[in-house]
C-alpha positions in Angstrom: 56.6 -52.2 19.9 60.0 -53.2 19.3 61.6 -55.6 17.3 62.7 -57.7 20.4 58.2 -58.9 20.4 57.8 -59.0 17.0 60.1 -62.0 16.2 59.4 -64.1 18.2 61.2 -67.7 17.5 61.5 -70.8 20.2 64.2 -70.2 22.3 66.3 -71.4 24.7 65.1 -71.2 27.8 67.5 -68.8 28.6 67.6 -66.8 25.7 64.8 -64.5 24.6 64.3 -63.2 20.7 66.5 -60.8 20.4 66.7 -58.0 17.2 69.4 -55.3 17.3 67.4 -53.2 20.1 67.8 -56.3 22.4 71.2 -56.6 23.0 70.9 -54.2 25.2 68.8 -54.5 28.4 67.1 -50.7 28.8 63.3 -51.4 28.7 61.8 -48.9 27.0 59.0 -50.2 24.7 57.2 -47.5 22.5 53.9 -46.6 24.5 50.5 -45.8 23.1 49.4 -42.0 23.3 47.7 -41.1 26.6 44.3 -41.2 25.7 44.6 -44.6 24.1 41.3 -47.0 25.2 41.2 -48.6 28.4 42.0 -52.0 26.2 45.0 -50.6 24.4 46.4 -49.6 27.8 45.8 -53.0 29.5 47.2 -54.7 26.5 50.1 -52.4 26.7 50.9 -53.4 30.5 51.3 -56.9 29.3 53.4 -56.0 26.5 55.9 -54.6 29.0 55.4 -57.0 31.8 56.7 -59.2 28.9 59.4 -57.0 27.6 60.6 -56.9 32.0 60.5 -60.4 32.0 62.7 -60.8 28.4 65.4 -58.4 30.0 65.1 -60.0 33.6 66.2 -63.5 31.9 68.9 -61.7 29.8 70.1 -59.9 33.1 70.5 -63.3 35.0 72.0 -64.9 32.1 75.1 -61.8 32.7 75.0 -62.0 36.2 75.6 -65.5 36.6 78.0 -65.2 33.3 79.8 -62.3 35.0 79.9 -64.1 38.5 82.0 -67.3 37.2 84.1 -65.0 35.8 85.5 -63.5 38.8 85.1 -66.9 40.7 87.9 -67.8 38.2 90.2 -65.3 38.3 89.6 -65.0 42.7 86.9 -62.5 43.0 88.9 -59.8 40.8 87.2 -57.7 38.0 88.4 -59.4 34.7 91.2 -57.1 32.5 89.2 -58.9 29.3 85.8 -58.2 30.3 84.9 -56.3 27.6 86.3 -59.3 25.2 84.6 -61.5 27.5 81.3 -59.4 27.0 82.0 -59.6 23.3 81.7 -63.2 23.3 78.4 -63.9 25.4 77.0 -61.5 22.2 78.5 -63.2 19.4 76.8 -66.8 21.4 73.6 -64.5 21.4 73.8 -63.4 17.9 74.6 -67.5 16.7 71.4 -68.6 18.5 69.0 -65.6 16.3 71.0 -66.3 13.3 70.5 -70.3 13.7 67.1 -69.6 14.3 66.5 -66.9 10.6 68.5 -69.8 9.0 65.5 -72.3 9.6 63.2 -69.4 8.6 65.0 -68.2 5.6 65.3 -72.0 4.2 61.4 -72.8 4.4 61.2 -69.0 2.9 62.9 -69.8 0.0 61.1 -73.5 -0.6 61.5 -76.6 -1.8 63.5 -78.2 -4.8 59.7 -79.0 -6.2 58.4 -75.8 -5.8 61.1 -73.9 -7.4 63.1 -76.2 -9.6 64.5 -73.9 -12.1 65.8 -71.6 -9.5 67.5 -74.7 -8.1 68.9 -75.4 -10.4 70.5 -72.3 -12.0 72.9 -73.0 -8.5 73.3 -76.6 -9.4 71.0 -78.2 -6.9 69.0 -80.8 -8.9 67.1 -82.9 -6.4 65.8 -82.3 -2.7 68.3 -84.5 -1.4 71.2 -82.3 -2.5 69.2 -79.8 -1.6 68.7 -80.7 2.3 72.7 -82.0 1.7 73.8 -78.6 1.1 71.5 -76.7 3.8 73.2 -79.3 6.5 77.0 -78.3 5.2 76.0 -74.7 5.1 74.9 -74.5 8.4 78.0 -76.5 9.7 80.0 -73.4 8.1 77.8 -71.0 10.1 78.6 -72.9 13.2 82.7 -72.4 12.1 82.2 -68.7 11.6 80.7 -68.3 15.0 83.7 -70.6 16.5 86.2 -68.7 14.7 84.6 -65.2 16.2 84.0 -66.4 20.0 86.9 -68.9 20.3 89.7 -66.9 18.2 88.5 -63.5 18.2 88.3 -63.9 14.4 86.0 -60.8 13.4 87.5 -59.3 10.4 86.3 -59.3 6.9 89.9 -60.8 5.5 89.9 -63.4 8.7 86.1 -64.2 9.0 84.0 -63.3 5.8 80.8 -65.0 6.4 80.6 -63.5 10.2 81.5 -60.4 9.2 78.9 -59.7 6.6 76.3 -61.1 9.2 77.2 -59.1 11.7 77.2 -56.0 9.8 73.7 -56.9 7.8 72.4 -57.5 11.3 73.6 -54.1 12.7 72.7 -51.7 9.6 69.4 -53.8 9.1 68.4 -55.7 12.0 66.6 -59.3 11.3 65.3 -57.9 7.9 68.5 -57.3 6.6 70.4 -60.2 8.4 67.5 -62.4 6.3 68.8 -60.9 3.1 72.6 -62.0 3.7 71.5 -65.5 5.0 70.0 -65.8 1.4 72.8 -64.4 -0.7 75.8 -66.5 1.6 73.5 -69.5 1.1 74.2 -69.0 -2.9 77.0 -68.1 -2.6 77.6 -71.3 -0.6 76.2 -73.5 -3.5 78.2 -71.8 -6.2 81.6 -72.0 -4.5 82.7 -75.6 -5.4 80.7 -75.2 -8.8 83.9 -73.0 -10.6 87.3 -74.9 -12.1 90.5 -73.0 -10.8 91.2 -71.8 -14.0 87.1 -69.8 -13.8 87.8 -68.9 -10.4 91.2 -67.2 -10.7 89.7 -65.1 -13.7 87.1 -64.6 -11.1 89.9 -63.0 -8.9 91.3 -61.0 -11.6 88.2 -58.8 -12.4 87.7 -58.3 -9.0 91.2 -57.2 -8.4 89.8 -53.7 -7.5 93.1 -52.1 -6.0 93.8 -49.7 -8.6 90.5 -47.6 -9.2 92.2 -45.0 -10.7 93.2 -46.9 -13.8 89.2 -46.8 -14.6 89.8 -43.3 -16.3 92.2 -43.5 -18.4 91.5 -40.0 -20.2 91.8 -38.7 -16.6 95.4 -39.9 -16.1 96.6 -38.4 -19.0 95.9 -34.9 -18.0 98.4 -32.8 -15.3 95.6 -31.9 -12.9 96.3 -29.8 -10.1 93.9 -30.6 -6.9 93.3 -27.8 -4.4 91.7 -29.1 -1.3 90.0 -26.4 0.9 89.5 -27.3 4.4 88.4 -26.0 7.6 85.0 -25.4 9.9 82.0 -24.8 8.7 81.5 -20.7 8.1 85.2 -20.6 7.2 85.1 -19.1 3.2 86.5 -22.8 2.1 83.3 -23.4 -0.1 82.9 -19.5 -1.3 87.2 -19.0 -2.3 86.2 -22.7 -4.5 83.5 -20.8 -6.3 85.4 -18.0 -7.1 87.5 -19.8 -8.8 85.0 -21.8 -10.6 83.5 -18.6 -11.6 86.5 -17.1 -13.1 87.1 -20.3 -15.1 85.2 -20.7 -18.9 84.2 -24.2 -18.2 83.8 -25.9 -15.1 81.3 -27.9 -13.0 80.2 -28.3 -9.5 79.4 -31.4 -8.0 77.3 -31.4 -4.6 75.9 -33.5 -2.0 72.0 -32.6 -2.1 69.8 -31.7 -5.1 69.3 -28.1 -3.3 72.5 -26.9 -3.5 73.2 -28.1 -6.8 69.9 -25.9 -7.7 71.4 -23.2 -5.5 74.2 -22.8 -7.6 72.5 -23.2 -10.8 70.3 -20.0 -9.5 73.2 -18.4 -8.4 75.6 -18.7 -12.1 72.5 -17.8 -14.2 71.7 -14.7 -12.3 75.6 -13.7 -13.0 74.1 -14.3 -16.6 76.5 -17.7 -16.8 75.2 -20.0 -18.9 74.7 -22.8 -16.4 73.2 -26.3 -17.0 71.3 -28.2 -13.9 71.5 -31.9 -13.8 70.4 -33.9 -11.0 68.7 -37.8 -10.7 65.3 -36.6 -11.7 66.2 -33.0 -13.6 67.4 -32.1 -16.3 67.8 -28.0 -17.3 70.1 -27.5 -20.4 70.6 -23.7 -21.4 70.0 -23.1 -24.6 70.9 -20.9 -27.9 75.2 -21.5 -26.3 77.4 -24.2 -27.0 79.4 -23.8 -23.9 77.7 -23.8 -20.6 78.7 -24.7 -16.5 77.6 -27.7 -14.7 75.8 -28.0 -11.5 75.0 -31.0 -10.2 74.7 -34.0 -7.4 77.6 -35.9 -7.2 76.5 -38.9 -8.8 75.6 -37.0 -12.0 78.8 -35.6 -12.3 79.6 -35.8 -16.0 83.5 -37.8 -16.4 83.9 -37.6 -19.9 84.0 -33.6 -20.2 87.2 -32.2 -19.8 86.6 -28.4 -17.9 89.1 -25.6 -16.6 87.5 -26.1 -12.8 85.9 -28.7 -11.2 84.5 -28.2 -7.4 83.4 -30.9 -5.4 81.5 -29.9 -2.3 81.8 -31.7 1.0 84.5 -34.0 0.2 84.4 -35.8 3.7 81.4 -37.9 2.2 84.0 -39.8 0.6 84.3 -42.4 3.4 80.3 -42.6 3.5 79.1 -46.4 3.5 76.2 -45.9 1.1 77.4 -42.9 -1.2 81.4 -42.5 -1.0 81.7 -44.4 -4.1 80.6 -41.1 -5.9 83.2 -38.7 -4.2 85.9 -41.4 -5.3 85.0 -41.0 -8.5 84.7 -37.4 -8.8 88.0 -37.1 -7.2 89.7 -40.1 -9.3 87.1 -39.2 -12.8 86.9 -35.9 -12.9 88.9 -34.2 -16.3 89.3 -30.8 -15.1 92.6 -28.6 -15.3 92.0 -27.5 -11.3 90.2 -29.9 -9.1 88.8 -27.7 -6.0 87.5 -30.0 -3.3 85.6 -28.4 -0.2 85.4 -30.4 3.6 86.5 -31.4 6.7 90.1 -31.1 7.8 90.0 -35.2 8.7 89.9 -35.3 4.6 93.4 -34.3 4.1 95.6 -37.2 4.2 93.5 -39.5 2.5 93.7 -37.1 -0.4 97.0 -36.4 -0.6 97.6 -40.0 -0.5 95.3 -40.0 -3.7 96.7 -37.5 -5.3 100.6 -39.1 -4.9 99.3 -42.4 -6.4 97.8 -40.7 -9.4 100.4 -37.9 -10.1 98.2 -34.9 -9.6 99.7 -31.7 -7.2 97.8 -31.1 -4.5 97.7 -28.4 -2.3 95.7 -27.9 1.0 94.2 -24.5 1.9 93.2 -24.4 5.4 90.6 -21.6 7.0 89.5 -20.8 10.1 86.0 -20.0 11.1 84.9 -16.3 10.4 83.3 -15.4 13.6 83.3 -17.8 17.1 80.8 -20.3 17.6 80.1 -21.6 21.1 77.6 -24.0 22.8 75.2 -22.5 25.7 74.0 -23.4 29.1 71.1 -23.9 28.8 68.1 -25.2 26.7 65.1 -23.8 25.5 63.6 -25.4 28.3 60.8 -27.1 25.6 59.6 -23.3 26.0 58.8 -21.9 22.4 58.9 -18.5 23.8 62.4 -18.4 24.7 62.9 -17.9 20.9 64.9 -15.2 19.4 64.7 -13.7 16.4 66.8 -15.0 13.9 66.5 -18.8 14.9 66.6 -21.7 13.2 65.2 -25.0 14.8 66.3 -28.1 13.2 64.5 -31.5 12.9 64.7 -34.7 10.7 61.6 -35.1 9.5 59.0 -33.2 7.7 56.3 -33.7 10.2 58.4 -32.8 12.9 58.9 -29.3 10.7 55.7 -28.4 9.8 54.3 -29.3 13.6 57.1 -27.4 15.2 56.6 -24.5 12.7 52.9 -24.4 14.1 53.8 -25.0 17.6 56.6 -21.7 17.5 53.4 -19.8 15.5 50.7 -20.5 18.1 53.1 -19.7 20.8 55.0 -16.6 19.6 52.9 -14.7 17.5 55.8 -14.2 14.7 55.9 -16.2 11.5 58.1 -19.4 11.2 59.6 -20.1 7.9 60.8 -23.6 6.7 63.1 -25.0 4.5 64.0 -29.0 3.6 65.4 -31.0 0.9 62.4 -32.1 -0.9 60.5 -28.2 -1.0 60.1 -27.3 -4.7 63.1 -24.9 -5.4 61.3 -21.8 -5.6 59.4 -22.3 -2.6 62.6 -23.2 -0.6 64.1 -19.9 -2.1 61.1 -17.6 -1.1 61.3 -19.2 2.7 64.9 -18.6 2.7 64.6 -15.2 1.5 62.0 -14.9 3.8 63.9 -15.6 6.9 67.1 -13.7 5.7 65.5 -10.5 5.7 65.2 -8.6 8.8 62.4 -6.5 8.0 59.5 -8.2 8.3 57.5 -10.8 10.9 59.6 -14.1 10.0 61.4 -14.3 12.9 62.2 -17.7 13.2 63.1 -21.0 11.1 62.6 -24.7 11.1 64.7 -27.0 8.7 66.0 -30.3 8.7 69.4 -31.5 8.5 70.1 -30.4 4.8 71.2 -27.3 6.4 74.4 -28.6 7.6 75.7 -29.3 3.8 76.3 -26.0 2.9 73.0 -24.2 2.4 73.4 -20.3 2.9 70.8 -18.8 5.8 71.6 -16.5 8.3 71.2 -17.8 11.3 72.1 -16.4 14.7 71.5 -19.6 16.6 70.9 -23.2 15.7 69.0 -25.2 18.1 68.4 -28.9 17.4 65.1 -30.2 18.3 66.6 -33.9 19.2 70.3 -35.3 19.2 68.7 -38.4 17.6 67.1 -39.6 13.9 65.6 -41.8 11.9 67.9 -42.7 9.3 66.0 -45.0 7.3 66.8 -47.9 9.1 67.0 -47.5 12.7 67.1 -44.8 15.7 70.4 -43.8 16.3 72.1 -40.6 17.8 73.3 -37.9 15.6 77.3 -38.0 15.3 80.0 -35.9 16.0 80.6 -34.3 12.5 76.8 -34.0 12.2 76.2 -32.1 15.0 79.2 -30.1 14.1 78.4 -29.6 11.0 74.7 -28.8 11.8 75.5 -26.5 14.4 78.7 -24.8 12.8 75.7 -23.3 10.4 75.3 -20.5 13.2 76.4 -17.3 12.3 76.8 -17.5 8.7 79.4 -15.1 7.0 77.7 -15.1 3.4 74.7 -16.2 1.6 73.2 -17.1 -1.3 71.1 -13.9 -1.6 74.3 -11.7 -1.1 75.7 -13.4 -3.9 72.9 -12.7 -6.3 72.7 -9.3 -4.5 75.8 -8.8 -6.0 75.3 -10.0 -9.1 72.2 -7.8 -10.1 74.9 -5.1 -8.8 77.7 -6.3 -10.8 77.9 -4.0 -13.4 78.4 -0.9 -11.1 81.0 -2.3 -9.0 79.0 -4.1 -6.9 81.0 -7.5 -6.4 83.3 -4.9 -4.2 80.4 -3.0 -2.7 78.9 -6.1 -1.4 82.1 -8.5 -0.7 81.5 -10.0 2.6 82.3 -8.6 5.9 83.0 -10.5 8.8 80.5 -10.2 11.4 81.6 -9.5 14.8 78.5 -11.3 16.6 79.4 -15.2 17.7 77.4 -18.2 16.3 75.3 -20.2 19.7 74.2 -24.2 19.5 71.6 -25.1 21.9 68.6 -27.8 22.2 65.0 -27.7 22.6 65.9 -30.2 26.1 68.2 -29.8 28.1 69.0 -33.9 27.7 69.8 -33.0 24.3 72.1 -30.5 25.2 74.1 -32.5 27.1 74.5 -34.7 24.1 75.5 -31.4 22.0 77.8 -30.0 24.1 79.9 -33.6 24.5 79.9 -33.4 20.9 81.5 -30.3 20.6 84.2 -31.4 22.8 85.5 -34.2 20.5 87.2 -34.4 17.6 86.0 -36.8 14.4 88.9 -39.3 13.9 90.8 -38.7 10.5 89.2 -40.5 7.4 91.6 -43.3 6.7 89.3 -45.2 3.1 87.5 -43.7 0.3 84.2 -46.0 -0.6 84.2 -47.7 -4.2 81.8 -49.7 -5.7 82.4 -51.6 -8.8 81.9 -49.9 -12.0 78.9 -51.3 -14.5 81.6 -52.2 -16.9 83.3 -54.7 -14.4 79.9 -55.6 -13.0 79.2 -56.7 -17.1 82.7 -58.3 -17.3 82.5 -60.7 -14.4 78.8 -61.6 -15.7 80.0 -63.2 -18.5 81.6 -66.0 -16.5 78.5 -67.2 -14.9 75.8 -69.4 -16.5 73.2 -67.4 -18.4 70.7 -67.7 -16.0 72.8 -66.8 -13.0 70.8 -64.5 -10.6 72.9 -61.0 -10.9 72.5 -60.7 -6.9 74.6 -63.8 -6.8 77.0 -62.3 -9.0 77.1 -58.9 -6.5 77.9 -61.2 -3.9 80.3 -63.4 -5.7 82.4 -60.0 -6.4 82.1 -58.7 -2.9 83.5 -61.7 -1.7 86.5 -62.0 -4.1 87.2 -57.9 -3.9 90.5 -57.1 -3.1 91.2 -53.4 -2.3 94.1 -50.7 -1.3 94.3 -50.4 2.2 92.8 -46.5 1.5 89.7 -47.8 -0.3 86.4 -50.0 1.5 83.6 -51.5 -0.5 80.1 -49.5 -0.3 77.2 -50.7 0.9 75.9 -53.3 -1.7 72.5 -54.2 0.7 70.1 -51.9 -1.8 71.7 -53.4 -5.0 71.2 -56.6 -4.0 67.3 -56.1 -3.3 66.9 -54.6 -6.8 68.9 -57.2 -8.1 66.7 -60.1 -6.7 63.7 -57.8 -7.3 64.0 -57.7 -11.0 65.7 -61.1 -11.8 62.6 -62.9 -13.2 62.5 -60.2 -15.9 64.8 -60.7 -19.3 66.9 -57.6 -19.0 70.3 -57.3 -20.6 72.9 -57.4 -17.9 73.4 -53.6 -19.1 70.5 -52.7 -18.5 70.5 -54.2 -14.8 73.6 -52.1 -14.0 70.9 -49.2 -14.7 68.4 -50.7 -12.6 71.0 -51.3 -9.8 71.2 -47.1 -9.1 67.5 -46.1 -9.8 66.5 -44.4 -6.3 64.3 -47.2 -4.6 63.7 -47.8 -1.2 62.1 -51.3 0.0 61.1 -50.4 3.3 58.2 -52.4 4.8 56.0 -50.6 7.7 55.6 -53.1 11.1 52.7 -54.8 9.9 54.6 -56.2 7.3 52.7 -53.9 4.8 55.1 -52.9 1.4 55.6 -49.2 0.3 54.7 -50.4 -3.1 58.3 -49.1 -4.4 59.0 -53.0 -5.0 55.9 -53.5 -7.2 56.3 -50.5 -8.9 60.0 -51.1 -9.5 59.2 -54.3 -11.0 56.3 -52.8 -13.4 59.2 -50.7 -14.6 61.5 -53.8 -15.5 58.8 -55.8 -17.0 58.4 -52.3 -19.6 62.1 -52.4 -20.5 62.2 -55.6 -20.8 59.6 -56.4 -23.2 59.8 -52.8 -24.6 56.4 -52.2 -23.6 54.0 -48.9 -23.0 55.9 -46.5 -20.8 52.9 -43.8 -20.5 52.4 -43.3 -17.1 48.5 -44.1 -17.1 49.7 -47.9 -18.3 50.9 -48.5 -14.8 48.1 -50.4 -12.5 51.1 -49.4 -9.8 51.0 -45.7 -10.1 47.4 -45.1 -8.6 46.2 -41.6 -9.4 43.0 -42.0 -7.5 44.2 -40.0 -4.6 44.4 -36.8 -6.5 40.9 -36.9 -7.5 39.6 -35.7 -4.5 37.9 -32.5 -4.1 38.7 -30.2 -1.4 35.8 -31.1 1.2 36.7 -34.8 0.8 40.9 -33.6 1.8 39.3 -31.5 4.1 38.2 -34.9 6.1 41.2 -37.0 5.7 43.4 -34.7 7.4 43.4 -37.0 10.6 44.2 -40.0 8.7 48.2 -40.8 8.7 47.2 -43.4 6.3 46.2 -40.6 3.7 49.3 -39.1 4.0 51.2 -42.0 3.3 49.8 -43.0 0.4 50.7 -39.4 -1.0 54.4 -40.1 0.1 54.2 -43.9 -1.8 53.0 -42.0 -4.9 56.0 -39.4 -4.8 58.2 -41.7 -4.6 56.8 -43.7 -7.3 56.8 -40.6 -9.6 60.1 -40.0 -8.6 61.3 -43.3 -10.0 59.6 -43.0 -13.1 61.4 -39.7 -14.0 64.9 -40.9 -12.9 64.4 -43.8 -15.4 62.5 -41.2 -18.1 66.1 -39.8 -18.8 68.0 -43.2 -18.5 65.0 -44.9 -21.5 64.0 -41.9 -23.0 61.8 -43.7 -25.6 60.2 -46.2 -23.0 59.0 -43.5 -20.2 57.7 -40.7 -22.7 55.2 -39.4 -20.2 58.1 -37.4 -18.7 56.0 -33.6 -18.5 53.0 -35.5 -17.1 55.0 -36.9 -14.5 56.7 -33.8 -13.4 53.2 -32.2 -13.3 51.7 -35.2 -10.9 54.6 -34.5 -8.9 54.0 -30.9 -8.6 50.3 -32.0 -7.4 51.2 -34.7 -4.9 54.0 -32.1 -3.3 51.0 -29.6 -3.1 48.9 -32.2 -1.4 51.5 -33.3 1.2 52.1 -29.5 2.0 48.7 -29.1 2.6 48.4 -32.2 5.0 51.4 -31.1 6.7 50.1 -27.4 7.0 47.4 -28.7 8.8 49.3 -30.3 11.8 49.1 -29.1 15.2 52.0 -29.0 17.6 51.4 -31.2 21.1 53.8 -30.2 23.5 53.3 -33.7 25.5 53.3 -35.6 23.0 56.3 -34.2 21.4 58.1 -34.6 24.4 57.3 -38.5 25.0 58.6 -38.7 21.3 62.1 -37.2 22.1 62.1 -39.2 25.5 61.6 -42.7 23.1 63.7 -41.7 20.4 66.5 -40.5 22.5 66.1 -44.3 24.6 65.7 -46.4 21.6 68.9 -44.6 20.1 70.6 -45.4 23.4 69.6 -49.1 23.0 70.8 -49.4 19.3 74.5 -47.6 20.3 74.9 -49.9 23.2 73.6 -53.0 21.2 76.5 -51.6 18.4 78.8 -51.8 21.1 78.6 -55.3 21.9 78.8 -56.6 19.0 81.1 -54.3 17.1 83.1 -53.1 20.2 83.5 -49.6 21.0 86.4 -49.0 18.1 84.4 -50.5 15.5 80.9 -48.9 16.4 83.0 -45.8 16.2 84.7 -46.6 12.9 80.6 -47.3 11.7 79.8 -43.9 12.9 82.6 -41.9 11.2 81.4 -44.0 7.9 78.0 -42.7 7.8 76.6 -39.8 6.2 73.1 -38.4 5.6 70.8 -39.4 3.5 69.9 -37.2 0.7 66.6 -36.6 1.5 64.7 -36.5 4.9 61.8 -39.0 5.7 58.2 -37.6 6.3 58.4 -39.2 9.7 61.0 -40.1 11.7 60.1 -43.7 12.4 58.3 -45.6 10.0 58.0 -48.6 11.7 57.0 -47.6 14.8 54.9 -44.4 14.6 51.0 -45.2 15.9 48.6 -42.6 14.4 48.5 -40.7 17.2 52.4 -39.9 17.2 51.9 -38.4 13.3 48.4 -36.9 13.9 49.0 -33.8 16.1 45.9 -34.2 19.1 44.4 -31.0 21.4 45.3 -31.4 24.5 45.8 -29.0 27.3 49.0 -27.5 27.6 50.9 -28.4 30.4 54.3 -28.0 29.8 56.8 -30.6 28.0 56.2 -33.8 30.4 59.8 -34.0 31.1 61.6 -32.7 34.5 64.6 -30.2 33.6 67.2 -30.1 35.8 67.8 -26.9 38.2 69.9 -23.8 37.5 72.9 -25.5 39.1 72.8 -28.3 36.7 72.7 -26.1 33.6 75.4 -23.5 35.3 78.2 -26.4 35.0 77.2 -27.2 31.9 79.5 -25.4 28.5 79.6 -21.9 28.4 77.4 -18.9 26.7 
C-alpha cells in the first residue's frame, strides 16, 4: 500500500490524505503476488477500491476548478493553466502541512515532559510554548499565501516554503516532518539574538567565496586540463597517462571500485600507490613517496603533488555529494589538475578557474566508435541475448535473479559485477566476462558501470528505466541513461592496461596500444516500454551545469557554533547556517537532511563540536521500513557516539547493537533461511553497521580498536549475503509485474514533482541528482513484499506484458 493510504488524517471532505505520490491521480497501488491467499486478495480489493474513491474525489475537485476557470474566461482554456494547477497543488500541500505540524508538535512533547530541551530554545513554560506554536502556524499561513497568491516560491523570497517543499519532494512525509521540527526550532530562536550577534552570524554564513578556504592552494599557479566528451572517447585514458608520467599524483573517483581499479593498475605497473577510501586504507611499505588512489571525499587537500585527476566532474552539481568535487577542484594542491567528465560542465569550470586565477585548457573528445539505440527490445526473453551483452539492474536482488534467469534460459554462464562486491571477486568476474575464449557470454551489472568501470561490452540492455534511489522510485535521468548506455563498445579496458604493464619491459606499451574498433555499440532494454524511455533520452541533450555544490566545512561550523548557548542543538546551528547562508550565483548548498538527522541522533551525548562535525560525515542511513521498524543504524550510531563521548571500550564485542549471533548458524540452519527475507535484511543491517564501525575506526583509532576483527566480520557477512543471493530464482511473470509497478510509481512521482515544482524546476532537480555510491540490496525497501524478494517457482508463460507488434517497433529508433 502506498503512502497515500498509510498516512491518514482527518481531512476536509474533498481532500484525501496525501503523500508525494498522491499529487498524481494514477491509481496503481502495489499488488500482492499472484498466489496470495483469498483473504489477502479481498483486503487488496478493498484497498484498491478505497484508492479509486480517493482519486475520484481529487478528479472531481480538479474538474470543478477547471470548469470554474474556463467559465471565468468565456469557455476558453486559460493561458495560465499550469500556474493555476500549481496553485491548487500548493493549496493541497498546505492542507498536508497543517495536518503534519499538529502531529509533529504532539511528538515534540509538552513543556513539562521536555523542560530542558525547551529551555534551550528560550521557552520557559507551557503558555509560552503554546503561544509560539500559534505564531509558527501563522508564519506557515503567510508563507503559503506568498506562494499561492504572489507566486513567491524561491529560496530568497520564501525560504520557509522552499525548505518545506523541497524536503517533502525528496523525503515524502518523513522528510516534511523533520523539516517542520527544524523550522520550528529556528522560529523559536530567531528573536533571541541581538542585532550584533545576528550580524556576526551573517558574516560567518557568508559562503560566497569558498576558494578562500584553501589559502595554500591559492598560492599555486595551477593549470587545469578539462577533458570532456561522451563515454568511450578516451578522456579518462589521456588524463591517467598524464598521471602515470608524473612523479607524484592523486586519482580521485566517485566510487570505491574505481579507486581500487586505478590502485590495481598502478600497482601492476610497479608504481607505489596508496588506496584511501572511507572504509579502507592501504599504504605502500618501504617507500617515501607514492601515488594516491582515493574516493573524492578522501582527497588529500594538504599534499602538494605534480598531477591530480578528478573523475566524473559533472557530479559537482550533485545535491548530496557535489561539495566533494567542489572541494577537490578548489583545494587540491596540484601543479596540473585534470578534470574528466561531460561537456555540460565546461562553462562552470572555466568560470571557477577565472575567479581563482588558474589557467584552464579544454580538451574535447569524440566517441571512438558509434553508439546507437536499437529498434527492438529483448521482448522479455533471455533467449534474445547475444555474446558480449550486459544487462543493467539497480539492486543486488535484481542482479542475482537476472543471473539465475539468464543461465537457466540460455545454458551459458553469466558474470556479475556490482559496487559492493569484494574487489578480488569483482576483478575475477570482469576478467571472466572480458575473456572471449570461455563460456561466460553475458554480464549482469549495476549502474556502477556507468561511472567508468571498464568492461568489454558490445550491447547494454536496461532491465528497467526506473530505479529506487534510497528515498523513492524515479525514472532514470538523461545523463544517467547516456552514461550507462555509453559503456557499450568499450575502447580500452583495465585488463588491457594491466597486460601492458606486464609487457612493458619488452616495449609492450606500444604492442598493446588500444585500437579503434569498427563495431558499433548498441543500447536496448528488456521491455519495449522501457526502450521507449531509453530512445527518448538519447534524443535529448542535458542542460549545462550552472552551479557547484557546497557544504560548510568543519571549521566554519565550529566557529558558527561558538556564537550559540552551550546546550544549543547542533541541528539548530546547521539549520540557522543554512537559513543565513549567502552564496555566489555559481554555487548551491548541498542537502542538509542527513546531517540534520545525524546531529539530532547524537545530540544527547557530551561530544565536542569537532567530534560532532566528524560524525556528520559518517556513512549512515536512517531508512525506516513500511511497518515503522528501524534499520538499526540510528541505535548503532548513538552507541558509537556514546563510546566516543565517554572514551569507553570500543571493542566490537562490547556493543549490544552489533548482533553477531546471526553468523553462528551452521550450514544446515542457513539452508532453511533462504526463503526468509528477514534473514537477508538482518545480514544487510549488520553489514551497514560494521561499515560504520570501520569508518569510525580510521577517525578514532584509540577508541575503535577492533579494526581487524571488523574486516573479518565484514568479509563473512558479505559471503553470507552472496550465499543468499545465489539461491534466488527468476520468475518471469513476477519480475514483469515488478518492472511495471516501478514504471507506474516513477511516473506518479514525476507528475507529483511537476505539479509541486513546475516543469522547469523539476528538470533542474533531476539534473542535480546523481547516483548513490552503492546499489541497495532491494529496490523498494518500503514496498516490496516477501513474495517479491524470494523468487517463487511458477509455470513459465511469457512476461505477462503485451509487447507492441512489429509495426510499432519498426517506427522506434534505428539499428
